[in-house]
N, C-alpha and C positions, 0 to 999 in steps of 0.2 A: 678269392675268385673260385668259381666252380670250374674244375678242370675236366676236359673230355679228351681221352686219348684213343688213338686208333692207328693201325698200320696202313690202312688205305684211306683214300680221301673221303672225308665225312660226307654222306649223301643226305638227301632231304628226309628220307624215312627215319634214319637214325637220329637226325637232328630234331625231327618232330617228336620222337620218343623222349628226348631230353626235355622238350617243352612240356610234355605231359607230366613229367615227374617234378618239374620245378618251373612254374609260371613266373618268370621274373619280370614283371611289368614295373616300369619306373615312371613316376610323375615328376620327380626331380632327383638331383644328386646332392641335395643340400643337407649334409650332416654337420650342422653348425656346432663348432667347438667354442666354448667360452674361453677367450684368451685374456691374459692380463691387458689392461687398457692400453699400455704403451707398446704392446705388440699386436694390436688389432689390425694394423695395416698389413700384416702377413697374410691375413685371410683375403683381403682384396687383391693383393699381389698374386696369390695363388689361383685366383679365378681368371687371370689373363695370361696367355702364353708368352707375353712379352718377357716374362722372367726367364724363359728358356734360351733366349739369345743375349741375355745380360749376365755376364760372369759374376757381377756383384750380387745380383739377386739370387742366383743359385747358391752362392757362398753363404748367404744369409740363412738359408735352410740347412745347409751342410754344417755350418758352425754350431747349430743347436745340438745335432746328434748325427754325426757323419755315418755311423753304422746303420742307423734306422733309415737315413736318407737313401742309402744304397739298397737296403732291403725293400723299400717302397718303390724301387725303380724310378727314383726322382719324381714322384708324383706328390705335389704339395698338398692335395686334398687328403690323400691317404696318410701322409706324414703328419699333418696337423691333427688328424683324427687319433693318431696312435702315440704321439710323443707324450712323455710323462709330464704330469703337472709340475712335479718338482723341477724338471729341467726348464720348463717354460718360466717359472718364477725365478730361477737362477739367472736366466737371460734377461728377464724383466728388470733385475737388479744390477745388470752389467751395463753401466752407463755408456761405455765405449760402444757396445753392441747396439744399444738403443739409438745412439746417435747415428751409427751407420745405417740402421733401418730407416730412421727419419730422413736422412739425406737421400737414400734411394727412393723412398716413397715420394718425396718432393719432386725428384727427377721424373718419376713415373707419372705423377699427376700432371706435370708440365707437358710431358710428351703427349698425353692423351688430350690435353686441353687445346692443342693447336688446331685451328680451323683447316679443313681439307683444302688442297689446291684446286683451282679451276683450270682445266686444260682443254681448250676448245669447247666442245659441248659436254665434255665429261665434268660432272660436278657431283656434289653430295645428293642433289635431287635426281640426277641422271648418271649414276655410277656405271662402271664396268661390271657386268655380271659374269663371273668366272665359274665354269662348270667343270668338275673333274670327278672321276669315280673314286679316287683315293687322295689322301692328304697326309704327308709325312711332316707334321709340325714338330712333334716330339714323341718319343717312345711311350710316354704316358697317355697318349691318345692313339690307340692301336687301330688305325683305319688306313694303313698303308702296307704295301708288300715290298716295294722297291723303288727304282729310279723315278718312275712317273710321279709317285706320291711325294718323294723328297723334293723333286723339282717343283711341284705344286705348292708345297709348304714354303719353299724358299721364295716363290713368286709372291705369296701373300705377305711374307715378312718384308720383302723389299717394297711392296706397295704400302705397307704400314710405315716404314722408315721414310719413304719418299712422300708420304701423305697423299697418295693417289686415291681418289674415291673409287672404291671397289668393294663389292660383296661377293661372297663365294658360296656355291651350292654343292653339296655332296650327300653321302649316305653315312649313317652311323651303323656299323656292322657289329651286331651283338657278340659274335664269336671271332670277329676280326680275321686276320690271316693266321696260319698255323704257327705254333711255336715248335722249334726243332729240338729233338733229342737224339743223340747218337748212342746207339747201344754198344755193349762191350765188344761186339764183333765188327763195329764200324758201320752198321746199317742205320740209315736215317729212319727215325720214327717221328710221328706228328702228334701234337696235342693241341687242343683248343681251349682257351680260357673264356669264361663268360664275363665279359667286361661289365655287364649290367649288375653283377654281384659285387662290384667294387665301387670306387668313387672316381668319377670323371669331372673335369672342370667344364661341365655343360649345364646350361640353364634352359628351362622350358621357354619356348617362344609363345608369348601371350598377345592377345589383341588389346585394343584400347580399353576394353571392359575387364581386363584381367583374366579373360578366358583362354584356355588352351586353343591354339590354332591347329586345325586339321585341314588336309587337302585330300581329295578323292581322285583315284585313277581307276578307270574301268579295265578289268582284266579277268581272265578265267571265268567269264560270264557273270561277274559281280563287281560291285564297287569295293575297292580296297582303300582303307584309310591309312594315312601317314601323319604322324605328328612331327614337329620340328624341334630340334635342340640348337642352341646357340653356343658356339665357342668363340671367344674373343682372342684374336691374334693381333695384339697391339691395338692399332686403330681399326683393324679390319674385322668385319662380322662374317663368320663362317657358319652357315645354316646347314644342319644335317638332318635328313629325313629318316624316319624310323617307322616301320610297319609292325613292330612288336606291340600290338594293341589287343586288348581283350575282346574288342568288338570285331576283330578280324578272324577269319578261319585260321586254323593252326598252320596250314601250309603257307598262307599269306603272311603270317607273322615272320616266317623265315626268309621272306624276300630280302630283307636287310639282315640276314643271319650271318652270312660268310662273304668275305671279300674273295671274288673270283672262285666261288664254290658252286656246287650243285650242277644241274644239267644246263643244256643250251636254253631250255625254256626258262629256267631260273634267271639266266643272263638277260633274256629279252625283257622279262617283267621288271628286273632290277633297273634296267636302262630306261624303261618307261617311267618308273618312279623318279629316277634321277632327272630325265629330260622334261617329261610332261609335268610330273609332280613339282619339279623345281620351278618351272615357269608359273604354275598355279600358286605356289608359295609366294613368289615375288608379287603376284597380284594381291594376295591377301595382306601382304606387308605394305602395299601401296608404293612399291618400288618400280619405277619405269626406267630400265637401263638404257644408256646411250649406245651400248654395244654388248652383245653376248659372245663370250669367248668360249668355244668348245675345245677344251684341252684334251685331245684324243677323241675318237669317235663314239665313246660310250654314251655321251649325252646328246647325240645327233637327233633323237626324237623330239628334242625341244623345238627344232625348226618346223616340224609338223604341227605342234601345238600353237606356235606363233601364226602359222598359216590358217589354222582352224579359227583362231581368235579373229584374225583379220576378216575372214569370210563371214563370220557370225555378225561382225559389226558393219560389213559392207555387202549386203545381200546381192547386189547387182553385179559384183565382181566374180571372176572365175579363178581357178587355181593358178593359172599363169600370172594373173595380176598379183595374187598373194605371194608367189615366189619372188617377184621383183621387190616387193616390200621387205620380205623376210631376209633376202640376200643382203640388203643394205644394212641390216641390223647385226649380222652375224659374221664372225671370223672363226677360223678353224686351224688348229695345230695338230699335225700328224706326227707321231713318234715312232712309227714302224716302217722299216725299210723293205719289208717283204710282204707280198699280198697275203700269205698264209698267217701273218701275225695280226691281221685285222679281223675284227669280229664279223663273222658271216653266219647267216641263219637260213635254214631250209624254208622255201616259200610257204609251205603248208604251216610252218610254225608262226611265221609273221601273220598269215591269214587268221590263224586261231587266236593270236594275241591281240589283234586289233578288231574291235567290234564293228559291226556294220554302220552303226550310227556315227562313229568317229570318221570312218572312211567317207560316208555320205556327206558329212559336214565339210570335208575337203573338196567336195564336188569333183571327185575322180573315182574311177573304178578300182577294184582291188588289184587288177593287173597293172594299172598305171601306178598304184602305190608300190608294188613290187619292182617296177621298172626304175623307180627312183634310187633303189639300192643296188642296181646292176651296173657294171661297166658298159654293157650293151643292153639298153632297155628292152630290146626285142627278143633277147635270148631267154626264153622261158625256163630253160634248164639251169640257168645261173642262180646261185644263192644270193640272198639279200645281204649286202655289205653296208656296214655303218659308215665306212670311209667314203664310198661313192655318194651316199646320201648327204654326208657333211660337205663334200666338195661341191655338189650341185646346189645346195641351198645356203651357201655362204658367199660373201663377196670377196673373201681373201682366204687363201690356204698357204700354210708355210711348214717347212721342215724345221728341224732343230739343230742343224749345222749346215754349212755351205755344201758339203758333200751330200748330206742327206736331202737337201733341196734338189740337187741334181739327180739323185737316185729316185726320188719321189716323182719328178717330172717324167722320167723314163717309165716308171712303174705304172703311172696313170695316164700315159699318152693315149691308150686305147679308149679312154673316155672322151677324147677330143678328136674324132675322125677327120675334122676339118683342118687339123694341124699337120703340117708336113714334117715337123721336127720336134723332139722333146723340149728343145730350148724355147718353144712357143707356148708350152703348157703353163698356165697361170698359177704356179706354185713357187713361192719365194722361200726365204729362210730367215730365221732368227736363231742364232746359236745360243744354246743353253748356258746358263751361268749358275753360280752358287752364292748363297748368302754369307758374306764374309764374317759378320759378327757371330753367326752360328757356328761356323766351321773353323775359323782361325782360333788356335788354342789361346787360352788366357795368358800364357807365358809370352807369346808373340805379341798379343795385344798390349801387354804392359811394356814390352820392349818398344813398341811403336809410340805409346804414350810418352815414354821417357825421351825418345830420340826425335820424334816427329811432332808430338803434341796430342792433346786430348781430342782434337778434331781430325785425327788421322783418317777416319772413314770419309771425310770430305776431301782431303788431299788425295785419297785413293782415286777419286774421279778425274783427277788431272794427271795424265800419264807422265808428263815431263816432271812435275813437282814430285810425283811418287818415285820416279827413278832417282832423282837427285837425293831424295830423303833416304832411300834404302842404301845407296852407295856410301852414304856418310856413316852408316852403322858399321862398327868394326867387325872383322871376321870372328874375333874371339867371342863377342857378344852373341852373334848369330849361332855359332857352334855350341856355346854353353846352353843357350835356350833350347836348341834341338836336342842336345844330350839329356837335359832334364826331362823333356817329353819322352825321349826314348826309354829312360829309366822308368817313367810312369807306365808306359806301354808294357814293359817287361814285368813289372809288378802286377799289372792287370792280367797278363797272360798266365803268370804263375798261380794267381788266385783262381782264374776261370778253368784251368785244365787240371787243377788238383782234384783227385778222387780217392776216397778211402778204399773203394773197391774197383779194381780195374779189369776183372775178368781174366780169361785165359789167353786173350790175344793182346799183343802189343799194338796199341793204336796211338795216334798223335793227338787225340782229343782228351786223354785222361792219363794222369801220372800220379803215382803214390807219393813221390818226393819231387817237388818242383823248386826246391831251394836254390839249386844251381842251374836250373833250366834257363837257357838263353843268356847272352852276354851283351852288355851295352856297347862294348868295343867291336862287336862283330857286325859286318854288313848285314842289314836286315831288309828282306824283301817281302812286301805284302801283296797278297792276291786274294781279293774278296769281291765276289759278285754272284749273280744267279748261276746255278749249275745247269747249263744248257749246252747243246751240241756246238752252236756257233761261237760260244765263249771259249771253246777249246781248252778246257781244264787239263786235258791230257797232253797238251803240247810240251809241257815241261818234262813229262815222263817218257818222251820218245827216245831218250838216250840216257838210261839210268846210270851208266858208267860215268858219263861226264857230269851228271847231276850230283852223284855221290862224291865225285872227286872234288867238286866245289864245296860241298858240305864238310868233307873230311880234311881239307887243306889245313895243315898245321900253322902256316904262317898267315894265310889270308882266307879264313873260312867265310862261309855264307850261311845265314839262317833264314827260314821261311815261316811266315804266319799266313794261314789260310782261313777263310770264312765264306759261307754262302749256303743257300738252300736249293734243294732239288724239288721240283714240283711233285706233290704227293703221288701223282699217277705216272710219273716218268721213271720207270724202273731202270732204264739205261743210265740215266743220270745218277740214280742212287748207287748203281753198281760201280760207276766211275768214281764216285765219292768213297765208296768202301775200299776200292783198290788203293786210293791215295792214303786212306787211313792206315791200312795194314801193310804198307810198303816194308820190305824186309829190314830187320834190325841188325844186319851184319856190319853196319857203319854207324856213324854218329847221327843218322837221320832222326832217330827217335829223340835225340837230345837237341837237335837244331831245326826241328820242324814241329809246328803245332797247328791244330785246327780248333777254332773258337766256335762253339755251338751257338745257334740261334742268333744269327747275324741281324742286328737291328741298328737303329740310330746311335745307341749308346756304344755298342761295339765299334761301329764305324768311326765314331769320334776318336777313340783311342788309337785305332789303326791309322787313319789318315793324318793324325797329328804326330805319330811317333815313328813311323817307318822311315827308312832311308830311301827306299825305292818302291814304286808302285808299278806292278806288272800288269799289262793288259794285252791280251793276244786274240781278239775276236777275228773271225773270218771276214775279210773285206768283201763287200762294203756293208756289212750287217750291223755295225755299231752306229746307230742313228746319231748319237752325240756322245753320251757318257759324261758323267759329272764327278765320279769319285776321284779321278785323277786331278781334276781342278781343285778339289779340296786339299789333296796332298800338296800340290804346288803352292797353295796359299800358306802352307806351313813349312815351306822350304824343302819338302821332299821332291825327289826327281822321278819323272815318269819314264818307264821303259815300256814303250807301247808300239803296237802296229799303227801305221799312219792311216787312221780312219777316224770318222766322227770329228770331235773337237780338236784332236791332236794334230790333224793336218793344218789347222789354222794356228795352233799354238806353238808347235815345234820350230825352233830357229837354229838347231845345230849345237847350241850351247846350254839351253835350259832343260835338258833331259836327253833321252836316247830314243832312237827309232829302230824298229825291227822290220827288216825286209824293205821292199820298195813297192809303191802302189801301181807301178807301170805294168800293164798287160796281164797282171796276175789274176784279175777278177774273172777272166774268161778261161783260165787254165783249170785243169781238173783238180779236185780238192786234195787228193793225195800228194800231187806235185807241189801245190802251194804249201801244204802243211809241212812237207819235208824241207822245203826251202826256208820257210819261216822258222822252223825249229833250228836249223843250222845257223841262221842269222842270229837268233836269240842266244844260242850258246856262244857264238863267236863274240858278240858284243859283251856278254857277261864276262867271259874269260879275258878278253883283250883290252876292254875299255872300262867297264863299270868297276870291276874288282881293282884294277890298277889305279884308277883315279881315287877311289875311296881310301885305299891304304897308303897312298903317297903323302908323306908328311913333310912339313917344312921345319926349320930350326926351332920353331916354337911348339912343335908337336901338333900342328893343325893340318888337316887335309886340304891344303890350299886350293888345289884344282877342284875338289868337290864343293868347297864353299863358294868358289867362283861360279860354279853351275847353280848352286842354291840361290845365290843373289840374282842371277839371271832369271831364274824361275820366279822369284818373288817380284822382280821388277816388271817382267813382261806378261806374266800370266794372271797375277792377282787383279789388276784393273780390267784386263780384257775379258775375263771370264767370271765377273761378279754378276749376281742376279740384278743388281742395280743397273748395270749396263744393259743387261737383257731386257729389263722392263722399259728402260729408256728407248730401246730399239722397237719394242712393241708399241709404245706410245707414238713414235714418229713414223714407223713403217706400216703398222697394222691398225691400231685403234683409231687414230685420227685421220 
């Protein structure tokens, strides 16, 4: 892949220069490798991301060449292109391997052959159309930055497993989101990889005549073309629009250049391609959705395209009539608990990006168009917001946790002047969940197969049966499985933070000798998330004396693993990260704290499956939901978290630990709240967490800790699975 490095956020001009030097246009990603006949099914498996949540499938590739598999970042297309012919023929002559491949392929084909379910009016002819700006299906498809994308990826995987008719629409970003590199002095640097220079499991979308399908969206005074790529997510089709076409102007090729990159104008035209272009693509594919799901406001322009279509087909109707029809087709999920976190654009920018013909087709004035995106349509100074537009033109709006629903009702009360209380605002909630087969470690899955049965994912849907099944598993088996995963995490840490050159500063992201770094018998706390002010990365650092005392304790030490990215333009966040990196080495800090660069899905898997404790300290009530802690709980890890987002619903006093109290603190000043939460954090760590972890019974097992682990597995795994989440969407939102 072509690499582009810079210290500041890559802008449109520098990216245009890249395009001038290397026009990387792609018609397909089909670098066909001739495989031995009895291994040919590997090629078909590699084209469908179903392999990514099947431990057996991933092992099929790893078993051929584990080192190459890791070097290829678990990308089957790259792997099959580069693996040696000798190794392939060795495996083709390994009858045991060939039989495993045959068994998985039969399972895979049977999975795909099942006819989709019909649920109300949702069917294969009228599926759900799911729109999102990013999808975190697997790290080998680099079109995600964080939680929103991972959530969307899990949504598609559950839809596939539950055989729900659904198609998804997104964008393929040529340079994706930035890759993180920490310099020797602890400063974050960014680099961008040209994914079009590699091999992705994407196929061109063709019409019935075998011709490439294009859609056009008018912007910047001209028609911009987009082609479509298809990613198969099990039974689900994910269509990704791409403007990197030779027929487009250079600047238009970069509309789908970077995820969350460029200027505000770039964001508007990206969101036009996603929303308007996405609807037009569905029309070209002859797909008539039963419902359009706007996952966050980025795709809200699709409602305007649906209104334009209706008015084009019904000339006697007006915009109000169109709104009634559009609202019945569309539902909206908001993921942001603060107004500033929602996309807003200057009125003049919206005017410039929407041509007169489009506005006239809506049978409204430009001022009326701008009013659709304001909380108060009459306030001409207010910027255009994608969330107000989405709320106005959908029949249903929901937050992503019970608390977030409450916060959202209060946040958008001003849009409903006829309402006397926020409780009357029509915003509900569906709490986020995570895809169990993706995030539960293979070790625990094997443990469940042994003790519960091969159908453990079905039993998971019945909370009573699941509780009874988990309780029957012995403490020793659960602890042994966890310790194996912890050893795996430590091996991963030692490999990732090893560096032959460490510079003049002692930092926790690089070590010349990692052979004795970390200890599987030491309480291990993970803290990995986006580096932003409200995430309060510095809360743990407010009392260095107590922190280092925990780290240096000879009898009951604590070790920390950190990961996360600061936005390239957020210098404050970068400084916070640098301070963490270069914390003094007068203690054991440098031996018992590490930072893992370039936090992505692969890093996340090691962390959530191997840590003892997952730390989460956002400022209340700014955590809309959070899902990383749910993944930890599914692997027997314990959450140590502020009572916000999903943890309010999940915490029962036994299945983890809570920091602070949610009562009355939301209205207090930030310094007071931070000080109280820091004190609560340290008190719980010192008096409860450390004590319970190190208290052993006669068999040498931390019996109190395992009791909490079992409680987490019993109560949190079924409640916070994406299967449960999708079931809620079906019952509460879609139908």
